[in-house]
C-alpha positions in Angstrom: 107.8 93.0 104.3 110.2 92.3 101.5 108.8 92.5 97.9 111.1 90.6 95.6 110.6 90.9 91.9 112.1 88.5 89.3 112.1 88.3 85.5 110.9 84.7 85.6 107.2 84.7 86.2 107.4 81.1 87.5 109.3 82.2 90.6 107.6 83.3 93.8 109.3 84.6 96.9 107.9 84.9 100.5 107.6 88.5 101.4 108.4 87.7 105.1 111.5 85.5 104.9 112.5 86.0 101.3 112.7 82.3 100.5 111.5 80.9 97.2 108.1 79.4 97.3 106.7 76.6 95.1 103.4 78.4 94.5 101.9 81.6 95.9 98.7 79.7 96.9 100.4 77.6 99.5 102.0 78.6 102.8 105.8 79.2 102.8 107.6 76.0 103.6 110.5 77.9 105.2 108.6 80.1 107.7 105.0 78.7 107.5 103.3 82.0 106.8 100.3 82.1 104.4 100.8 85.0 102.0 97.8 87.1 101.0 97.6 89.0 97.8 95.6 92.0 96.6 92.9 91.0 94.2 93.6 94.0 92.0 97.4 94.5 91.8 98.4 91.0 93.0 101.1 92.4 95.4 101.5 90.8 98.8 99.6 92.5 101.7 99.4 91.9 105.4 96.6 89.7 106.5 95.1 92.3 108.9 94.7 95.1 106.3 91.4 95.9 104.7 92.8 98.2 102.0 95.8 97.5 99.8 98.7 99.9 100.5 99.9 99.6 96.9 96.8 100.3 94.9 94.0 101.2 97.4 91.8 98.3 96.5 89.4 97.0 99.2 90.5 93.6 100.7 87.8 91.4 102.1 88.6 89.6 105.3 88.0 86.0 106.1 84.6 85.1 107.5 84.9 83.6 110.9 
């Protein structure tokens, strides 16, 4: 995963394809992936993880 940081807080980039996204809450229009974020540190995390690799916070999975 690519983690792109910018000085402009209004910009958001897809960690998978590195394209700029309109908002972090919607799927990436370039590659279609839905980006998930850690509730504590707000860094992108893989959907399958249950623990944030950046800060160690627990990540709750979706209920099916």
